[in-house]
N, C-alpha and C positions, 0 to 999 in steps of 0.2 A: 771059411772066412777068417782072414788073418787078424791078429790081435789089435792092430792099430785101427782097422775099420770097425771092429767090434767096440772099441773104446769110443770112437767118434759117434757111433750110433747111440751108445749109452749116454754120452754127454748131451746129444740132441733130445733123447727121451727125458733126461733129467730136467732140461729146460722146459720141455713141453708139459711135463707132469708136475713140476714144482717140488720134486723130491729127488734124492740121490738114487740113480739107477746104475748098478754095477753089473754088467752083463757077464754071465759065467759060461755061456756056450751058445752055439748056433748049429742047428741041424737042418740040412737042406731038405726041402719038400718039393714034390713034383708039381706039374701044372705049368703050362705056358712054354713057349719056345723062344721068347725074346729076352726075358730077364732071368736071372737066378733068384730063387726064392728060398727063404729060411724061416724057421721058427727060432727066435732068439729068446733067452730067458735069463732072469736074474735069480732064479731058484724058487721064486714064489709066484711070479707072473710071467706070461709069455706074450710076444708080439710077432706079427707077421711082417717080414722085411723083404723088399725086393732090392736087388742091386744091379748095376750096369756100369758102363764106362762113364767117366766124368762128363763127357760131352752129351750124355743122355739126361743130364740133370733137369733140363726143361721138360722132358717127357714126364718125369715124376712130378714136377711142379704143376703141369697141366692136369695130371691125374688127380692130384690133391685138390685142385680147384674144382673139378667136376664132381668128385665124391662129396665135397662140402656142399655143393649146390644141390645134390640129390638128397642129402641127409634129412632135411625137414619134410621130405615128401612121403608118399604112402608106402614106398618100398624100402626095406632095410638095406643099408649099405655099411661096409666097414668104416669105423671111425678113424679119421686121419689123425695121427699123432705128430709126425714131423717128416720133413724131407731135407736133404742136404747133400754135400759131396766132400770128398777128400781129393788129394792130388791123383789118386788112383781109381776111385769109384764114386758113383752117385748112388743115393739110396732113398727109399720111401718106407716109412714105418707105419703100420696100421694095427688096429686092435686084432688080437687073435680070436677067431671064431671057429668053433667045432662044427663043421659043415657035413652034410650028408645028402644023398639023393632024395628026391621027393616022391610021395605017393600021388596017385591021380587026384584025390580030393585036395591035396595041398597045391597041385598045379592049378586047380580051379581058383583057389584064393589068389595065386600068382597072376592069373589072367585078369581077374577083377581089379587087382591092385595096379597092374600095368595100365589098364584103361583109365584108372584114376590119375595115374602119373601123366598120361597123355592129355588129360583134361586141364592140366596146368599149362597155360599158354603165355607166349610173349608177344611183343609188338611186331617183330620181324623174324624172318628166318636167319639162322646163324647163331653166333655166340659172342660173348664179350672178349674172347681171346681165341687165337688159333690153338688147336691141340693135335692129337695124333690118333690114327686108326692103326692099331698095332704099333709099329715104330715108324710108320709113314706119316709125314706132316699132313695135317688136315686143315684146310683153309675154312674160316668161319666168318668171312666178311659179310655183314648183314645185308639183306636184300628184301624188298617188299614182295618180289615175285618168286614163288617156289620153283617153277620150271627154270627160270634164269639162274637161281641159286644152285639148283641141282646140276645144271649143265656146267656152270662156271666154277663152282667151288667143290664139286664132287667128281663128276665124270672127266672133265677136261684135264685136270692135273694128273689123274691116273693114266689117261691115255698118253699124255706127254711123257710120263715116267716110263710107260711101257715101250714107247718108241726109243727112248734112250737106252733101254735094256735089250734092244734088238728085236722087239716084237712088232715088226713093220706091218704085217697083215692085220694084227689086232688094232694098231693105231689107225690104219686106213679105214677099217670098218667103224671104228670109234668116231672118226671125223664125220662119216656119213650119218651115224646115229645122232650126233649133236645137231646136225641140220634138220633131222626128222623129229626132234623132241617136241616142237609145238603140236605136231599131229598126234603124237603119243599121249600127251597130256590133255589135249583138247581144252575143255572148260574147267578142268580140275584145279581148284584153288583152295588148298587145305589151310586150316589155321596153323600157325606156328606152335606145335605142341612140344613140350619138354620131352626129350628123347634120351634113352640110354645110349644109342648110337652104334652099339656093337653087340647086340643081344642074341647070342647063340647059346647052346646048352653048356658050353664050357665056362660061361661067364655068369652062371646062376646056380644056386644050390639052396639048401634049407637047413635051418637050425633044428635042434632036437625037438622043439615044440611045434614044428611045422611051419615056422615063419620063413617066407621066401627071402632070399638075400641075393642082390645083384652086385657085381663088381667088374673091374676092368672096363669102365665106361668110356665112351667118346662123345660126351654130351654136346648137344646143340638143340636149338629150336627148329623144327621142320615137320614134314608130313609124318603123322603117326604110323602110317602104313609101312614106313621104312623099317621100324622096329619089328612089326609083325612079320614082314617079309624075311628079315634076317633070322627070326626064330625058325622059319621053315627051311632054311638053306642047308644046314648040316645035320640032317636026321630029324629035325622037328621036335616039338614038345607033344605031350599027350593031348588027345582031343579035348579033355576036360579044360585045359588051358584056353583053347580057342573058343569053345562053347561059352565059357564064362566071359571072355573078352567081348565076343559078339553080342552077348546078352546086355552088356553095359554100353558098348560102342559098336554098333553094326558097321560092317564094311560094305561099300557100294560095289556094284558089279565090275566097275573099271579096275578094281584091285587086281583082277586076274592078270591083266597085261602089265600093270605097274609093278607087280611083285617081281617079275623077271627083270624089269629095269632097275629096281632097287637092289636086288640081289647081285646084279652085274657089278655094281660098285665094289662090293666085297670080293667077288671072284677076280676082278682085275687087280685089286690090291693084293690078293693072294698070289697072283701071277708075278707081280712086281717083287713081293717079299720072298717067295719060295720057289718060283719057277714050276717045274713039273708040268702036269697036264692042265693047269689052270688057264693058260693062255688059249688053248684049244677049246676049253669049256666056255670061256668068255666069247670066243668067236661064234660058237654055236648059239649062244644066247642072243647075240646081236642078229644073227640070221633069223631067229624066231621073231625078234622085235621088228625087223625090217618087213616081215610078212604081215604085220599088224597095221602098218601105215597105209 
């Protein structure tokens, strides 16, 4: 991280904290494939900072918005300090947390707290502003109907993006799936629950005292099953997590089919962001869903 950016971040932290912050160094830390991440320090205190191109400043502003929205809730999130940009970079500064992997009993606490988060509801599906899923824009135009919201604001934009990237077969199956959505949802009409929005194992960890921490959210109000489905997509969480969640908020039998539908959104997004075998995986998922109609 070059000196002028470090100075700009220091100035922004000074304004946020109400004291002079003169940053002395920045060490790059791993995790994530969209932004560069650093631990910056003034010698006595450290902060976690993400950087990207200047045109990604709104992505960081959206992340700051949703972290602040989650902060009063039952799950711990990093405290937002500031975000901003220079002519060469945009940045987001958060509190530094020493995180670690969790034990099964700690995942049980996590499952119970996620259920409590989902008990916080809004009047409609969506959010007060659009945000991002990874670096992909995510529409959050509010809607009374969950099936309509999921079709118009989640699946359809991803299918259109896939078509623009040359995934013609994926797009064609996606168009057929959109027509079939009423049959897949049936009478399912969930409450608009407050969601993390991108809850996989890489976006959760634990403090030293066992407190679960979630980060990198893509918050909106929607079906709580979408968060649970995402936790099962890339390796899953320990069974203690699911047992604790179900004890607080049981899942109905229709979740078995809807899980694939909700996971599809993230797999198509991965196809659009990273290519590889995700497009073929998405097509196989849509074939399974077509058999359920």
